[in-house]
VEXGUTI-790077 format. One line per 4 residues: number of its first residue (from 1); their letters; for each residue x, y, z of N, C-alpha, C. Coordinates in steps of 0.2 Angstrom, whole numbers, padded with zeros to 4 digits, always signed. Example, Ala and Ser with C-alpha at 12.3 -4.5 7.8 and 13.67 -1.06 7.14 Angstrom:
2
1) as) +0066,-0028,+0039,+0062,-0022,+0039,+0066,-0016,+0039; +0064,-0011,+0035,+0068,-0005,+0036,+0064,+0000,+0039
! end
This chain:
322
1) mdpl) -0100,+0013,-0016,-0099,+0007,-0013,-0093,+0003,-0014; -0093,-0003,-0010,-0084,-0004,-0011,-0083,-0008,-0017; -0078,-0011,-0019,-0078,-0015,-0025,-0080,-0022,-0026; -0082,-0024,-0018,-0088,-0032,-0020,-0093,-0030,-0019
5) sdvl) -0094,-0025,-0016,-0102,-0022,-0016,-0103,-0020,-0024; -0100,-0017,-0026,-0100,-0015,-0034,-0101,-0021,-0039; -0097,-0027,-0039,-0096,-0031,-0044,-0104,-0037,-0042; -0105,-0037,-0035,-0111,-0042,-0034,-0118,-0038,-0036
9) sllk) -0118,-0033,-0036,-0123,-0026,-0039,-0124,-0028,-0045; -0119,-0027,-0050,-0119,-0029,-0056,-0122,-0038,-0059; -0121,-0040,-0054,-0121,-0048,-0054,-0129,-0050,-0055; -0133,-0045,-0050,-0140,-0045,-0050,-0143,-0052,-0048
13) prsy) -0141,-0054,-0043,-0144,-0062,-0040,-0152,-0062,-0042; -0153,-0068,-0047,-0159,-0067,-0048,-0165,-0073,-0045; -0161,-0079,-0044,-0165,-0085,-0042,-0162,-0090,-0037; -0163,-0093,-0032,-0159,-0099,-0029,-0163,-0105,-0029
17) mfrg) -0159,-0111,-0026,-0161,-0116,-0023,-0158,-0120,-0018; -0161,-0122,-0012,-0158,-0125,-0009,-0162,-0133,-0006; -0156,-0139,-0005,-0160,-0144,-0002,-0154,-0147,+0003; -0158,-0151,+0004,-0153,-0156,+0010,-0151,-0162,+0007
21) ldag) -0147,-0166,+0011,-0144,-0173,+0009,-0141,-0176,+0014; -0144,-0182,+0015,-0141,-0186,+0021,-0139,-0192,+0018; -0132,-0192,+0016,-0130,-0200,+0013,-0126,-0205,+0019; -0127,-0209,+0016,-0122,-0216,+0021,-0119,-0219,+0016
25) gqws) -0114,-0224,+0019,-0111,-0229,+0017,-0104,-0226,+0012; -0103,-0229,+0006,-0099,-0228,+0002,-0102,-0226,-0006; -0103,-0219,-0006,-0107,-0214,-0011,-0102,-0210,-0016; -0105,-0206,-0021,-0102,-0202,-0025,-0108,-0198,-0029
29) lhfk) -0108,-0191,-0029,-0114,-0190,-0033,-0110,-0184,-0038; -0113,-0184,-0045,-0110,-0178,-0049,-0114,-0173,-0051; -0113,-0167,-0050,-0116,-0162,-0052,-0113,-0159,-0059; -0117,-0157,-0062,-0116,-0153,-0069,-0115,-0147,-0069
33) alqg) -0111,-0144,-0074,-0109,-0137,-0073,-0116,-0133,-0075; -0117,-0126,-0072,-0122,-0122,-0071,-0118,-0114,-0071; -0123,-0111,-0073,-0119,-0102,-0074,-0123,-0100,-0066; -0119,-0099,-0063,-0119,-0097,-0055,-0117,-0100,-0052
37) ircy) -0118,-0099,-0045,-0112,-0100,-0038,-0118,-0105,-0036; -0111,-0112,-0035,-0114,-0118,-0030,-0111,-0117,-0022; -0117,-0119,-0018,-0114,-0116,-0010,-0116,-0125,-0008; -0109,-0126,-0003,-0112,-0132,+0002,-0109,-0132,+0008
41) alls) -0113,-0134,+0013,-0112,-0132,+0020,-0113,-0140,+0024; -0108,-0142,+0027,-0108,-0149,+0030,-0110,-0149,+0036; -0115,-0152,+0039,-0119,-0151,+0046,-0116,-0156,+0050; -0114,-0161,+0048,-0111,-0168,+0052,-0108,-0172,+0047
45) gefw) -0102,-0178,+0047,-0099,-0180,+0045,-0094,-0178,+0042; -0092,-0180,+0036,-0086,-0179,+0033,-0088,-0182,+0024; -0086,-0177,+0019,-0086,-0178,+0012,-0080,-0176,+0009; -0078,-0178,+0002,-0075,-0175,-0003,-0077,-0172,-0007
49) ltve) -0074,-0165,-0011,-0080,-0163,-0014,-0072,-0161,-0021; -0075,-0164,-0027,-0069,-0163,-0032,-0073,-0159,-0037; -0068,-0153,-0039,-0070,-0149,-0044,-0067,-0150,-0051; -0071,-0148,-0056,-0066,-0149,-0063,-0062,-0143,-0064
53) gype) -0056,-0143,-0063,-0051,-0138,-0067,-0048,-0136,-0060; -0049,-0138,-0055,-0046,-0138,-0049,-0041,-0144,-0048; -0036,-0142,-0045,-0030,-0147,-0043,-0031,-0154,-0040; -0035,-0151,-0034,-0035,-0157,-0030,-0042,-0157,-0025
57) pvhl) -0044,-0163,-0024,-0052,-0163,-0021,-0050,-0161,-0014; -0055,-0158,-0012,-0056,-0154,-0005,-0058,-0158,+0000; -0056,-0159,+0007,-0058,-0164,+0010,-0063,-0158,+0017; -0070,-0161,+0016,-0074,-0155,+0022,-0075,-0159,+0025
61) kagd) -0076,-0157,+0032,-0077,-0157,+0039,-0083,-0154,+0041; -0085,-0159,+0046,-0091,-0154,+0048,-0091,-0147,+0049; -0095,-0144,+0049,-0095,-0137,+0050,-0093,-0133,+0044; -0089,-0137,+0038,-0085,-0131,+0032,-0091,-0128,+0029
65) cvll) -0090,-0124,+0025,-0094,-0121,+0021,-0090,-0119,+0015; -0093,-0121,+0009,-0089,-0118,+0003,-0093,-0116,-0004; -0090,-0112,-0007,-0092,-0109,-0014,-0091,-0112,-0018; -0093,-0111,-0025,-0091,-0113,-0030,-0092,-0108,-0037
69) pggq) -0089,-0102,-0037,-0092,-0096,-0040,-0092,-0098,-0048; -0088,-0103,-0051,-0089,-0104,-0057,-0094,-0106,-0061; -0097,-0110,-0056,-0104,-0116,-0056,-0101,-0122,-0062; -0093,-0124,-0059,-0091,-0129,-0063,-0094,-0137,-0062
73) pasl) -0093,-0141,-0066,-0095,-0148,-0065,-0091,-0149,-0057; -0094,-0154,-0054,-0091,-0155,-0045,-0095,-0161,-0043; -0092,-0165,-0040,-0093,-0173,-0037,-0092,-0171,-0029; -0098,-0174,-0026,-0096,-0175,-0019,-0096,-0181,-0018
77) gsdp) -0093,-0184,-0013,-0092,-0190,-0012,-0088,-0194,-0004; -0090,-0199,-0003,-0085,-0203,+0005,-0079,-0204,+0000; -0079,-0204,-0005,-0070,-0205,-0007,-0068,-0203,-0014; -0065,-0199,-0017,-0064,-0196,-0022,-0062,-0200,-0027
81) alps) -0060,-0207,-0026,-0058,-0212,-0032,-0064,-0215,-0034; -0070,-0214,-0031,-0078,-0218,-0033,-0079,-0216,-0038; -0083,-0219,-0044,-0087,-0217,-0048,-0092,-0215,-0046; -0093,-0207,-0049,-0101,-0205,-0048,-0107,-0207,-0051
85) vdas) -0111,-0203,-0046,-0120,-0206,-0051,-0121,-0199,-0052; -0125,-0197,-0058,-0127,-0193,-0059,-0134,-0189,-0055; -0131,-0184,-0051,-0136,-0181,-0046,-0142,-0179,-0048; -0144,-0177,-0054,-0152,-0175,-0057,-0155,-0182,-0056
89) mvfp) -0153,-0188,-0056,-0154,-0195,-0054,-0159,-0195,-0047; -0154,-0192,-0043,-0157,-0193,-0036,-0161,-0187,-0033; -0160,-0181,-0036,-0165,-0176,-0033,-0171,-0174,-0038; -0173,-0177,-0044,-0177,-0175,-0047,-0184,-0171,-0045
93) mvke) -0186,-0177,-0039,-0193,-0174,-0036,-0193,-0171,-0031; -0187,-0170,-0028,-0185,-0166,-0021,-0187,-0160,-0022; -0192,-0158,-0019,-0194,-0150,-0019,-0188,-0145,-0015; -0188,-0140,-0015,-0184,-0135,-0013,-0185,-0136,-0006
97) ggiv) -0181,-0135,-0002,-0181,-0136,+0004,-0182,-0143,+0008; -0183,-0148,+0003,-0182,-0154,+0004,-0175,-0157,+0006; -0176,-0164,+0010,-0169,-0167,+0010,-0170,-0175,+0007; -0164,-0177,+0005,-0164,-0183,+0001,-0160,-0188,+0005
101) tyng) -0161,-0193,+0005,-0159,-0199,+0011,-0155,-0203,+0005; -0149,-0203,+0005,-0145,-0207,+0001,-0141,-0212,+0004; -0142,-0219,-0002,-0140,-0224,+0002,-0139,-0227,+0008; -0146,-0226,+0009,-0147,-0228,+0019,-0145,-0222,+0024
105) ggdc) -0142,-0217,+0021,-0141,-0210,+0026,-0136,-0212,+0032; -0135,-0207,+0036,-0134,-0206,+0044,-0128,-0205,+0042; -0123,-0205,+0039,-0115,-0203,+0040,-0114,-0197,+0038; -0117,-0194,+0033,-0115,-0188,+0031,-0121,-0183,+0030
109) yglg) -0121,-0177,+0034,-0128,-0173,+0032,-0125,-0166,+0031; -0128,-0164,+0025,-0127,-0157,+0023,-0133,-0154,+0020; -0131,-0147,+0019,-0134,-0143,+0014,-0131,-0138,+0007; -0135,-0140,+0002,-0133,-0137,-0003,-0137,-0134,-0009
113) gyfe) -0133,-0128,-0012,-0138,-0126,-0017,-0134,-0123,-0021; -0139,-0117,-0026,-0133,-0114,-0030,-0137,-0106,-0031; -0134,-0102,-0033,-0137,-0096,-0035,-0137,-0093,-0042; -0143,-0090,-0046,-0142,-0088,-0052,-0141,-0082,-0053
117) fagr) -0140,-0078,-0059,-0139,-0072,-0060,-0143,-0069,-0067; -0143,-0062,-0065,-0148,-0060,-0071,-0142,-0055,-0074; -0138,-0054,-0072,-0132,-0048,-0076,-0130,-0052,-0081; -0128,-0046,-0087,-0129,-0047,-0094,-0122,-0051,-0092
121) hagv) -0115,-0050,-0089,-0110,-0053,-0090,-0106,-0057,-0084; -0114,-0059,-0081,-0112,-0064,-0076,-0106,-0069,-0076; -0105,-0072,-0081,-0100,-0076,-0082,-0093,-0073,-0080; -0092,-0067,-0083,-0086,-0064,-0083,-0087,-0061,-0074
125) llgi) -0089,-0059,-0074,-0088,-0056,-0066,-0086,-0062,-0060; -0091,-0069,-0062,-0089,-0073,-0057,-0083,-0076,-0060; -0081,-0074,-0065,-0074,-0075,-0067,-0067,-0073,-0062; -0070,-0067,-0059,-0063,-0065,-0055,-0063,-0069,-0049
129) lpav) -0068,-0071,-0047,-0066,-0075,-0040,-0063,-0082,-0041; -0061,-0084,-0036,-0058,-0092,-0035,-0062,-0096,-0036; -0058,-0100,-0039,-0064,-0108,-0042,-0067,-0110,-0034; -0062,-0110,-0031,-0066,-0113,-0023,-0066,-0108,-0017
133) vhir) -0071,-0106,-0014,-0071,-0102,-0008,-0072,-0106,-0003; -0067,-0107,+0000,-0067,-0112,+0006,-0066,-0108,+0015; -0072,-0108,+0018,-0073,-0104,+0023,-0070,-0110,+0029; -0066,-0108,+0034,-0062,-0113,+0037,-0064,-0110,+0044
137) kesd) -0062,-0103,+0046,-0063,-0101,+0053,-0069,-0103,+0057; -0070,-0106,+0062,-0073,-0109,+0066,-0081,-0102,+0066; -0078,-0097,+0067,-0082,-0092,+0070,-0087,-0088,+0064; -0084,-0090,+0058,-0086,-0088,+0051,-0090,-0094,+0047
141) kkvl) -0088,-0100,+0049,-0093,-0106,+0048,-0099,-0105,+0052; -0099,-0103,+0058,-0106,-0103,+0062,-0111,-0097,+0060; -0106,-0091,+0057,-0112,-0087,+0053,-0116,-0089,+0047; -0111,-0094,+0043,-0116,-0094,+0037,-0119,-0103,+0038
145) rgsl) -0117,-0104,+0044,-0123,-0110,+0045,-0128,-0109,+0047; -0127,-0103,+0051,-0136,-0101,+0055,-0139,-0099,+0048; -0137,-0095,+0042,-0140,-0093,+0037,-0146,-0098,+0033; -0139,-0104,+0032,-0143,-0109,+0028,-0147,-0113,+0032
149) eqim) -0148,-0115,+0037,-0152,-0117,+0042,-0159,-0113,+0043; -0158,-0108,+0043,-0163,-0102,+0043,-0167,-0103,+0036; -0165,-0102,+0031,-0167,-0104,+0024,-0169,-0111,+0023; -0167,-0115,+0026,-0171,-0122,+0026,-0177,-0121,+0030
153) qelr) -0177,-0118,+0037,-0183,-0119,+0039,-0189,-0114,+0037; -0187,-0108,+0034,-0191,-0105,+0029,-0195,-0109,+0024; -0190,-0114,+0019,-0192,-0117,+0015,-0198,-0123,+0017; -0195,-0126,+0022,-0199,-0132,+0025,-0205,-0131,+0028
157) eplp) -0206,-0124,+0031,-0213,-0122,+0034,-0213,-0116,+0033; -0217,-0118,+0026,-0218,-0108,+0024,-0225,-0106,+0028; -0223,-0099,+0030,-0226,-0094,+0033,-0226,-0089,+0028; -0232,-0084,+0029,-0233,-0078,+0026,-0226,-0074,+0025
161) ggsl) -0224,-0074,+0018,-0218,-0069,+0017,-0214,-0073,+0016; -0214,-0080,+0020,-0207,-0084,+0019,-0203,-0085,+0013; -0205,-0086,+0008,-0200,-0086,+0002,-0197,-0079,+0000; -0200,-0074,+0003,-0195,-0067,+0002,-0190,-0067,+0006
165) iarh) -0192,-0070,+0013,-0187,-0069,+0018,-0182,-0075,+0015; -0184,-0080,+0013,-0179,-0085,+0011,-0174,-0082,+0005; -0175,-0078,+0001,-0174,-0076,-0003,-0169,-0072,-0002; -0170,-0065,+0003,-0165,-0062,+0005,-0159,-0063,+0010
169) lahl) -0161,-0069,+0012,-0157,-0073,+0017,-0151,-0075,+0014; -0155,-0078,+0007,-0150,-0084,+0002,-0143,-0078,+0000; -0147,-0070,-0002,-0144,-0066,-0004,-0137,-0062,+0001; -0139,-0062,+0007,-0136,-0060,+0011,-0131,-0067,+0014
173) mliq) -0132,-0072,+0014,-0127,-0076,+0013,-0122,-0078,+0009; -0124,-0076,+0003,-0118,-0076,-0001,-0114,-0070,+0000; -0116,-0065,+0001,-0111,-0060,+0002,-0107,-0060,+0008; -0111,-0063,+0014,-0106,-0064,+0019,-0100,-0070,+0017
177) alrl) -0104,-0074,+0014,-0096,-0079,+0010,-0092,-0074,+0009; -0092,-0073,+0005,-0086,-0069,+0000,-0085,-0063,+0004; -0087,-0059,+0009,-0082,-0055,+0014,-0081,-0058,+0019; -0083,-0065,+0022,-0078,-0069,+0027,-0072,-0072,+0022
181) flaq) -0074,-0073,+0017,-0067,-0076,+0014,-0060,-0070,+0011; -0063,-0064,+0010,-0060,-0059,+0009,-0057,-0058,+0016; -0059,-0058,+0021,-0057,-0057,+0027,-0052,-0061,+0029; -0053,-0068,+0029,-0049,-0073,+0030,-0042,-0073,+0023
185) tteq) -0042,-0071,+0019,-0037,-0069,+0013,-0033,-0064,+0016; -0037,-0060,+0019,-0033,-0053,+0020,-0027,-0055,+0026; -0032,-0059,+0030,-0026,-0061,+0037,-0021,-0066,+0034; -0023,-0071,+0029,-0016,-0075,+0025,-0011,-0070,+0023
189) taqt) -0014,-0067,+0020,-0008,-0062,+0016,-0003,-0056,+0022; -0008,-0055,+0028,-0003,-0052,+0031,+0001,-0055,+0034; +0001,-0061,+0034,+0005,-0068,+0037,+0010,-0070,+0032; +0010,-0068,+0027,+0014,-0070,+0021,+0018,-0065,+0020
193) eggg) +0026,-0066,+0021,+0028,-0062,+0020,+0030,-0058,+0011; +0030,-0052,+0011,+0031,-0051,+0004,+0025,-0046,+0002; +0019,-0049,+0006,+0013,-0048,+0002,+0009,-0052,+0000; +0003,-0049,-0004,-0002,-0055,-0006,-0001,-0059,-0012
197) agag) +0006,-0060,-0013,+0007,-0065,-0020,+0006,-0072,-0017; +0007,-0072,-0010,+0008,-0078,-0006,+0000,-0082,-0005; -0004,-0077,-0005,-0010,-0080,-0004,-0016,-0082,-0010; -0013,-0082,-0014,-0016,-0082,-0021,-0016,-0076,-0026
201) vgwi) -0018,-0078,-0032,-0017,-0074,-0038,-0026,-0071,-0040; -0028,-0066,-0041,-0036,-0066,-0043,-0039,-0059,-0039; -0042,-0057,-0042,-0046,-0050,-0041,-0049,-0050,-0033; -0051,-0053,-0030,-0053,-0054,-0022,-0047,-0056,-0019
205) yals) -0042,-0058,-0022,-0033,-0059,-0018,-0031,-0052,-0018; -0032,-0049,-0022,-0028,-0040,-0024,-0032,-0037,-0017; -0039,-0037,-0017,-0042,-0034,-0013,-0040,-0035,-0006; -0035,-0040,-0003,-0033,-0041,+0002,-0027,-0038,+0004
209) drqi) -0024,-0036,-0001,-0018,-0034,-0003,-0019,-0026,-0001; -0016,-0023,+0005,-0018,-0015,+0007,-0017,-0010,+0002; -0012,-0011,-0002,-0006,-0008,-0007,-0013,-0006,-0013; -0014,-0014,-0015,-0017,-0015,-0023,-0024,-0012,-0021
213) saai) -0028,-0014,-0014,-0035,-0014,-0014,-0036,-0007,-0015; -0031,-0001,-0013,-0032,+0005,-0012,-0033,+0009,-0019; -0028,+0006,-0023,-0031,+0007,-0031,-0035,+0003,-0034; -0038,-0001,-0032,-0044,-0004,-0035,-0050,+0000,-0031
217) hamh) -0050,+0002,-0025,-0055,+0006,-0022,-0055,+0013,-0025; -0048,+0015,-0026,-0049,+0021,-0029,-0054,+0021,-0036; -0051,+0018,-0041,-0055,+0017,-0047,-0064,+0015,-0046; -0065,+0010,-0040,-0072,+0010,-0040,-0075,+0016,-0040
221) enpa) -0072,+0020,-0034,-0075,+0026,-0032,-0077,+0031,-0035; -0072,+0030,-0041,-0072,+0038,-0046,-0070,+0035,-0054; -0074,+0031,-0056,-0071,+0027,-0062,-0071,+0033,-0068; -0074,+0040,-0067,-0073,+0045,-0072,-0066,+0047,-0071
225) hkwt) -0065,+0048,-0066,-0056,+0051,-0065,-0050,+0049,-0071; -0047,+0054,-0071,-0044,+0054,-0075,-0037,+0050,-0072; -0038,+0042,-0073,-0032,+0039,-0068,-0027,+0038,-0072; -0021,+0037,-0068,-0015,+0036,-0074,-0010,+0029,-0068
229) iqsl) -0006,+0027,-0072,-0003,+0023,-0067,+0001,+0027,-0060; +0003,+0034,-0063,+0007,+0036,-0056,+0003,+0040,-0051; -0003,+0040,-0053,-0009,+0044,-0049,-0010,+0036,-0044; -0012,+0032,-0049,-0014,+0026,-0042,-0009,+0023,-0040
233) aers) -0002,+0025,-0042,+0003,+0022,-0037,+0003,+0025,-0032; +0003,+0033,-0033,+0003,+0037,-0026,-0002,+0035,-0022; -0009,+0033,-0024,-0013,+0032,-0018,-0012,+0025,-0014; -0007,+0022,-0019,-0005,+0015,-0015,+0002,+0014,-0011
237) ymsr) +0006,+0022,-0012,+0012,+0024,-0009,+0017,+0019,-0011; +0017,+0018,-0018,+0022,+0013,-0021,+0026,+0019,-0026; +0031,+0018,-0029,+0034,+0019,-0036,+0030,+0015,-0041; +0029,+0019,-0047,+0027,+0018,-0052,+0028,+0012,-0054
241) stfa) +0034,+0010,-0056,+0035,+0005,-0058,+0034,-0002,-0055; +0035,-0001,-0047,+0034,-0005,-0043,+0026,-0008,-0043; +0022,-0003,-0044,+0014,-0003,-0041,+0013,-0005,-0049; +0014,-0006,-0054,+0012,-0008,-0059,+0015,-0015,-0062
245) lkfk) +0019,-0017,-0059,+0021,-0024,-0059,+0017,-0028,-0054; +0015,-0026,-0047,+0013,-0029,-0043,+0004,-0030,-0044; +0002,-0023,-0047,-0004,-0024,-0049,-0007,-0029,-0053; -0001,-0030,-0059,-0002,-0035,-0064,-0003,-0042,-0062
249) tlvg) +0002,-0041,-0058,+0004,-0050,-0053,-0001,-0053,-0049; -0004,-0048,-0047,-0012,-0050,-0042,-0016,-0050,-0045; -0017,-0043,-0049,-0025,-0044,-0053,-0024,-0049,-0059; -0019,-0048,-0062,-0020,-0053,-0069,-0020,-0049,-0077
253) espm) -0021,-0042,-0074,-0021,-0038,-0082,-0018,-0031,-0077; -0016,-0026,-0082,-0014,-0019,-0080,-0019,-0016,-0076; -0017,-0011,-0073,-0020,-0007,-0071,-0026,-0002,-0075; -0023,+0002,-0081,-0026,+0004,-0085,-0031,-0002,-0089
257) dylt) -0029,-0007,-0091,-0034,-0011,-0095,-0041,-0014,-0086; -0038,-0013,-0082,-0044,-0016,-0078,-0049,-0008,-0077; -0045,-0004,-0076,-0051,+0003,-0076,-0055,+0004,-0082; -0051,+0002,-0090,-0058,+0002,-0095,-0061,-0003,-0095
261) rwrm) -0061,-0009,-0094,-0065,-0015,-0092,-0068,-0013,-0088; -0069,-0011,-0083,-0074,-0010,-0076,-0078,-0003,-0080; -0076,+0002,-0082,-0079,+0008,-0084,-0083,+0004,-0088; -0083,-0001,-0094,-0087,-0004,-0099,-0091,-0008,-0098
265) llag) -0090,-0012,-0093,-0095,-0015,-0087,-0103,-0011,-0084; -0100,-0004,-0081,-0103,+0000,-0080,-0108,+0001,-0086; -0103,+0004,-0090,-0109,+0007,-0097,-0113,+0003,-0098; -0111,-0005,-0100,-0117,-0008,-0103,-0122,-0011,-0097
269) drlm) -0121,-0011,-0091,-0127,-0010,-0084,-0131,-0005,-0087; -0129,+0002,-0088,-0134,+0007,-0089,-0136,+0006,-0096; -0133,+0005,-0102,-0136,+0002,-0108,-0143,-0001,-0107; -0141,-0005,-0102,-0146,-0012,-0103,-0153,-0009,-0097
273) ntrd) -0151,-0006,-0093,-0157,-0004,-0087,-0159,+0002,-0087; -0155,+0007,-0090,-0159,+0015,-0089,-0159,+0018,-0097; -0161,+0023,-0098,-0164,+0027,-0103,-0157,+0031,-0107; -0152,+0031,-0101,-0147,+0036,-0103,-0143,+0036,-0108
277) pisi) -0143,+0041,-0114,-0139,+0041,-0120,-0132,+0039,-0120; -0129,+0039,-0125,-0123,+0040,-0124,-0118,+0047,-0121; -0123,+0050,-0123,-0119,+0057,-0123,-0119,+0059,-0116; -0123,+0055,-0111,-0123,+0056,-0103,-0118,+0050,-0101
281) iaps) -0119,+0044,-0104,-0114,+0038,-0100,-0108,+0040,-0102; -0106,+0044,-0106,-0099,+0043,-0110,-0095,+0048,-0104; -0097,+0054,-0105,-0093,+0058,-0099,-0093,+0055,-0093; -0098,+0051,-0090,-0098,+0050,-0084,-0093,+0045,-0082
285) lgye) -0092,+0041,-0087,-0084,+0038,-0085,-0080,+0039,-0088; -0077,+0045,-0090,-0071,+0049,-0090,-0071,+0049,-0097; -0075,+0051,-0103,-0073,+0049,-0110,-0076,+0056,-0112; -0072,+0060,-0115,-0072,+0067,-0118,-0078,+0067,-0123
289) sesa) -0077,+0063,-0129,-0081,+0062,-0134,-0086,+0055,-0134; -0091,+0055,-0138,-0096,+0050,-0139,-0092,+0042,-0142; -0087,+0046,-0148,-0083,+0041,-0153,-0078,+0039,-0148; -0074,+0041,-0144,-0068,+0039,-0140,-0072,+0032,-0136
293) fsta) -0078,+0035,-0131,-0082,+0031,-0129,-0084,+0023,-0131; -0086,+0026,-0138,-0090,+0020,-0143,-0082,+0016,-0145; -0078,+0018,-0147,-0072,+0015,-0149,-0070,+0010,-0143; -0070,+0012,-0136,-0067,+0008,-0131,-0072,+0004,-0130
297) fkrv) -0079,+0004,-0130,-0084,+0001,-0129,-0084,-0007,-0134; -0082,-0004,-0140,-0082,-0010,-0144,-0077,-0014,-0145; -0070,-0011,-0143,-0064,-0015,-0142,-0065,-0020,-0134; -0068,-0018,-0130,-0068,-0022,-0124,-0075,-0026,-0124
301) mqcs) -0080,-0025,-0127,-0088,-0028,-0128,-0088,-0032,-0134; -0084,-0031,-0139,-0084,-0034,-0144,-0091,-0033,-0148; -0095,-0028,-0148,-0100,-0024,-0151,-0101,-0018,-0152; -0104,-0015,-0153,-0106,-0007,-0153,-0110,-0005,-0147
305) prey) -0110,+0000,-0145,-0116,+0001,-0137,-0124,+0000,-0141; -0124,+0002,-0147,-0132,+0001,-0150,-0133,-0006,-0149; -0128,-0011,-0152,-0129,-0017,-0154,-0131,-0021,-0146; -0126,-0019,-0140,-0127,-0020,-0135,-0133,-0019,-0133
309) slgr) -0136,-0014,-0131,-0142,-0010,-0129,-0149,-0014,-0133; -0148,-0017,-0138,-0151,-0020,-0142,-0153,-0027,-0139; -0148,-0030,-0135,-0149,-0035,-0133,-0146,-0043,-0136; -0140,-0041,-0141,-0138,-0046,-0144,-0135,-0052,-0138
313) tdir) -0136,-0057,-0141,-0137,-0065,-0136,-0130,-0066,-0137; -0126,-0065,-0143,-0120,-0068,-0143,-0113,-0065,-0142; -0115,-0059,-0138,-0108,-0055,-0136,-0103,-0060,-0131; -0099,-0057,-0133,-0093,-0059,-0129,-0087,-0055,-0128
317) maqp) -0084,-0052,-0121,-0081,-0047,-0120,-0072,-0051,-0123; -0070,-0046,-0124,-0062,-0048,-0127,-0058,-0051,-0122; -0058,-0049,-0116,-0055,-0054,-0111,-0058,-0051,-0104; -0058,-0058,-0101,-0063,-0058,-0095,-0058,-0053,-0090
321) la) -0061,-0049,-0086,-0056,-0047,-0078,-0055,-0052,-0076; -0049,-0053,-0075,-0044,-0057,-0069,-0047,-0060,-0064
! end
């Protein structure tokens, strides 16, 4: 698989919720933090999106789609300066696929929802995505709107198999959104003199850089290989020093730290979801001894492989992937 597919596979999408909002006049709704990805698509009108920790409000116009991978608290409204009403007071009795008319409606109509994930380190993996994924290209927005409208149709008018179709559509839409954002970022990177640093900093931005993406793909394709900075630099057609600096600038950590962390995430998934013993997992990820693997695992995952496999709930990785 490719790196984006690898990460989404470890996230393990579990559930989703979609509803519609028809708002009018002056309004503002506040949505609390959640563990997952928020998603909004504006079908008509306009509104402002304010995300906690994000420097400026985002102005959304008809047709725009946006994802919030961090699940941060966020407010939607006609004016970012307005005081917000708790959204849970507006949506509590609305079933999935239903539509809320707020403040008379008529000015702004959109669809919103969220995805939850079952992956053990979903928070860490979501942390490598941008705080706001804003899809701007018209052809891309059309693709996502079509998926959202079909999801709402399946939820509003249930037919045999409808819930399963809606779930698969929701997961497909999530993948489409991230893939479209990656393509959008790649185009911006190509237009930025000097490479990907102009588009943004983070894992998905690094994938938009042709040279650094080659190294990330190599590590994901063969995590057990004895990669070195030199061999990864050669894959990227760069000198060792230039590659190391550019990788850390774009990804947020060194190539070897990224490789180790990715190996441990793969190991954790296998410890939780298979019966493979450490004697099998360790060499499959490039470790010649169980002790070397266990040392690396404890350093990154902050617990032993055995503690992890027993399902300790207080585990925190030492540092997240950038």
